[in-house]
C-alpha positions as a printed Julia matrix, in Angstrom:
262×3 Matrix{Float64}:
 -170.38  -132.72  82.39
 -168.35  -129.73  80.6
 -169.63  -126.44  81.18
 -170.49  -124.66  77.87
 -171.53  -120.61  78.06
 -172.99  -118.56  75.35
 -172.9   -114.93  75.26
 -175.23  -113.65  74.03
 -174.99  -109.81  72.0
 -178.03  -107.72  70.43
 -181.0   -110.05  69.48
 -179.88  -112.78  71.92
 -181.34  -112.13  75.32
 -182.39  -115.29  76.26
 -181.51  -118.96  75.29
 -185.04  -120.89  75.83
 -183.66  -124.71  74.87
 -182.57  -125.03  78.68
 -184.14  -128.02  80.64
 -185.1   -126.81  84.52
 -183.31  -123.36  83.68
 -182.24  -121.33  86.81
 -181.27  -117.92  86.88
 -178.14  -116.9   88.78
 -176.21  -113.7   90.5
 -172.34  -114.91  90.64
 -170.35  -112.45  92.69
 -167.0   -111.87  91.72
 -163.89  -109.17  92.76
 -164.79  -107.56  89.97
 -168.68  -107.39  90.39
 -172.13  -109.17  89.84
 -172.94  -111.12  86.45
 -176.34  -112.67  86.3
 -176.66  -116.09  84.43
 -178.71  -118.48  83.52
 -178.23  -122.13  83.87
 -179.83  -125.24  82.46
 -179.25  -128.57  80.87
 -179.17  -129.08  76.94
 -178.91  -132.37  75.65
 -177.23  -133.74  78.98
 -174.97  -130.61  78.67
 -174.51  -128.12  81.66
 -175.2   -124.79  79.47
 -174.42  -120.93  80.98
 -176.53  -118.42  78.99
 -175.28  -114.81  79.73
 -176.9   -112.18  78.3
 -174.15  -109.44  77.61
 -175.69  -106.08  77.61
 -178.26  -107.39  80.16
 -181.87  -107.12  80.7
 -183.48  -104.87  78.17
 -180.24  -104.13  76.61
 -179.71  -102.04  79.22
 -175.57  -101.71  78.99
 -173.99  -100.06  76.25
 -170.95  -101.29  74.86
 -168.52   -99.16  77.35
 -170.5    -99.94  80.08
 -170.25  -103.67  80.43
 -168.52  -104.96  83.04
 -166.64  -107.49  81.01
 -164.31  -108.75  83.66
 -167.49  -109.55  85.92
 -168.76  -111.4   83.38
 -165.77  -113.48  82.34
 -164.89  -114.42  86.15
 -168.46  -115.06  86.77
 -167.94  -117.96  83.97
 -164.58  -118.98  84.96
 -165.83  -119.27  88.42
 -169.23  -121.94  87.12
 -166.58  -123.85  85.57
 -167.12  -122.65  82.03
 -164.13  -124.46  79.3
 -165.92  -123.06  76.26
 -167.63  -119.64  75.22
 -169.39  -119.04  71.95
 -170.2   -115.02  71.81
 -172.76  -113.52  69.65
 -172.12  -109.87  68.17
 -174.19  -107.79  65.7
 -171.61  -105.89  63.54
 -171.21  -103.68  60.79
 -170.1   -104.85  57.27
 -167.03  -103.09  56.05
 -166.06  -106.0   53.42
 -167.72  -105.77  50.08
 -168.58  -109.38  50.23
 -170.55  -109.12  53.05
 -174.61  -108.51  53.32
 -176.71  -107.31  55.97
 -177.87  -111.16  57.21
 -174.66  -113.09  56.51
 -173.03  -114.65  59.27
 -169.07  -114.42  59.95
 -167.0   -116.65  62.44
 -164.46  -114.19  63.49
 -160.84  -115.38  63.07
 -159.07  -111.98  63.95
 -159.59  -108.75  65.57
 -158.43  -104.99  65.31
 -158.69  -103.1   68.76
 -159.56   -99.6   68.28
 -161.34   -98.96  72.09
 -159.68   -96.95  74.38
 -161.16   -96.89  77.77
 -161.6   -100.37  79.11
 -159.57  -102.79  81.19
 -158.33  -105.27  79.07
 -156.53  -107.53  81.63
 -157.33  -109.39  85.14
 -153.41  -108.98  85.6
 -151.33  -105.6   86.36
 -148.01  -108.09  86.9
 -146.33  -108.77  83.21
 -148.91  -111.13  81.77
 -148.48  -111.13  78.36
 -150.85  -113.91  77.01
 -150.39  -114.82  73.18
 -153.28  -113.34  71.02
 -151.69  -114.95  67.86
 -155.07  -116.72  67.04
 -157.29  -114.99  69.5
 -160.26  -117.46  68.29
 -160.39  -120.85  69.52
 -159.55  -123.0   66.5
 -161.61  -126.21  67.81
 -164.97  -123.72  68.3
 -164.53  -122.31  65.06
 -164.04  -126.29  63.64
 -167.39  -127.24  65.67
 -169.11  -124.2   64.55
 -168.46  -124.58  60.71
 -169.66  -128.18  60.9
 -172.69  -127.17  62.86
 -173.28  -124.66  59.58
 -172.68  -127.02  57.29
 -175.06  -129.91  58.74
 -177.91  -126.97  58.83
 -176.88  -125.53  55.29
 -176.75  -122.44  56.86
 -174.19  -120.33  55.12
 -171.45  -118.83  57.34
 -168.21  -117.01  56.06
 -165.24  -118.66  57.83
 -162.88  -116.09  58.49
 -163.46  -112.43  59.26
 -161.35  -109.67  61.07
 -163.53  -107.72  63.36
 -162.5   -103.98  63.77
 -163.63  -103.09  67.64
 -164.63   -99.35  68.4
 -165.57   -97.89  72.04
 -168.93   -96.5   70.9
 -171.34   -95.71  71.65
 -171.33   -93.43  68.72
 -171.16   -95.18  65.42
 -168.31   -94.63  63.21
 -167.63   -92.31  60.44
 -167.26   -92.71  57.12
 -163.63   -91.68  57.14
 -163.02   -94.59  60.26
 -164.33   -97.17  57.9
 -162.34   -96.37  54.54
 -159.14   -96.65  57.05
 -160.57   -99.98  58.9
 -161.32  -101.55  55.57
 -157.57  -100.2   54.23
 -156.26  -102.04  57.16
 -157.71  -105.26  56.49
 -161.16  -105.11  58.53
 -164.11  -107.11  57.39
 -166.95  -106.22  60.21
 -167.07  -103.57  63.28
 -168.43  -103.61  66.16
 -168.21  -102.78  69.97
 -167.63  -105.37  72.29
 -165.44  -108.27  71.39
 -162.18  -106.67  73.26
 -161.77  -106.87  76.21
 -164.09  -109.94  75.92
 -162.36  -111.94  73.91
 -159.06  -110.96  75.68
 -159.98  -111.77  79.17
 -161.76  -115.32  78.03
 -157.62  -116.33  77.3
 -156.54  -114.67  79.9
 -158.37  -116.84  82.02
 -157.59  -120.28  79.75
 -161.45  -120.54  78.93
 -161.8   -121.45  74.98
 -163.41  -118.37  73.12
 -165.22  -118.24  69.71
 -167.4   -115.44  68.0
 -170.3   -115.41  65.13
 -171.17  -112.26  63.84
 -174.48  -111.34  62.44
 -174.03  -108.3   59.73
 -176.44  -106.31  60.83
 -176.1   -103.34  58.41
 -173.8   -102.04  55.82
 -171.06   -99.78  57.8
 -170.8    -95.8   57.43
 -170.18   -94.7   53.66
 -171.54   -97.98  52.22
 -175.18   -96.8   52.89
 -176.36   -92.83  53.04
 -177.37   -93.49  56.78
 -177.34   -95.89  59.39
 -180.75   -96.53  61.15
 -181.09   -98.16  63.91
 -184.26   -99.67  63.42
 -182.98  -101.26  60.54
 -180.71  -102.63  62.63
 -182.94  -104.09  65.05
 -184.75  -105.92  62.56
 -182.28  -107.75  60.5
 -180.91  -109.04  64.43
 -184.48  -110.17  65.05
 -184.34  -111.78  61.53
 -181.74  -113.69  62.02
 -182.12  -114.83  66.03
 -183.67  -118.24  65.01
 -181.02  -119.36  62.64
 -178.39  -117.6   65.06
 -180.0   -119.55  68.27
 -179.84  -122.89  65.46
 -176.24  -122.62  65.04
 -175.51  -122.32  68.5
 -177.19  -125.16  69.63
 -175.76  -127.18  66.67
 -172.82  -126.58  67.96
 -173.21  -127.36  71.41
 -174.26  -130.61  70.3
 -170.92  -131.24  68.44
 -168.56  -129.85  70.92
 -165.75  -132.24  71.94
 -165.82  -133.63  75.29
 -162.21  -132.83  75.96
 -160.0   -129.88  74.96
 -157.36  -130.27  72.77
 -156.62  -126.88  72.05
 -153.78  -124.11  73.34
 -155.99  -122.1   74.85
 -156.52  -124.08  78.4
 -152.69  -123.81  78.57
 -152.59  -120.12  77.7
 -150.96  -118.56  80.79
 -147.97  -121.17  80.7
 -145.35  -119.2   79.99
 -146.9   -115.63  79.88
 -145.64  -114.39  83.18
 -142.45  -113.02  81.69
 -141.96  -110.73  85.09
 -141.34  -114.28  86.86
 -139.09  -115.61  84.0
 -136.86  -112.42  84.28
 -136.11  -112.97  87.89
 -135.18  -116.23  87.89
C-alpha cells in the first residue's frame, strides 16, 4: 500500500476520515514531527498538522525539515499540502480554490535544504504534475471549481504584507500570497517525494481591501474546510498506484559537486 500524506494548513487540523487512526511522534535528525496514521479506502494515509495542535506554530517557527524528513522515514511517496492564502490576482475571490503550479520565494531566515554539499535540485516545475492532474480530476468529479494554475508568493511573516509589497508581487506575476509553502515544497523535492498544494483564498491581500481582519480569515478558512477535505479524500481515491513523474528521481544529476570532481 502506497503511503500518501496530507499536510494540513490553517483550518485543517485533523483528517477525521481515517480508519484505526494512530498518533505517532517521529524522531528525525532535525527534530520530532507528530503525525496521525490510518487507512482510507485501503490506502495508508499520514496526516500532519503543519502548525501543530491549536495552531501553536507560526509560519517562521515551523520545523519544515523535521516534517518532511519524518514523512520520508514513514515511506511517504506523495504529499498534498493545503494552505490558506491572500488573493493578489483580480480573478480570485475569497472562497476560491487554487491548484498551485509555481512559487516566488521572498522568505529570509529559513533553512531551505537537507544538503550543504552542492545539491542543486531542479525546481522548474515545483509541483508534481501527476498530483495536479489527479486533483483536477477530483475537482471535476465533485463539481468543485478549482483554478488550475496559480503562482504562490511566499513571505517570511508573521506580519502581513504592506499594500506596496502586494503591488510589487502582483507586478511579478504572483496570484496568491502565503507564508508556508517555502521551504516545504523544496524539501519534498529533495526527498524525492511528489508534492502538490491546494490553496484556499481566505482574504483579499493588502491594498485590495482597507483592512485585513484575521477573524474574517479564520471564518473563511472554516467555511471552506469541508469542501477542501472532500477534495483531498477524492484525490486520495484517484491517485495512481505507481509514480511515473520525475519527482521520484529528483536527485539524479543534482550532485554537481561530484560531477565536477570526476
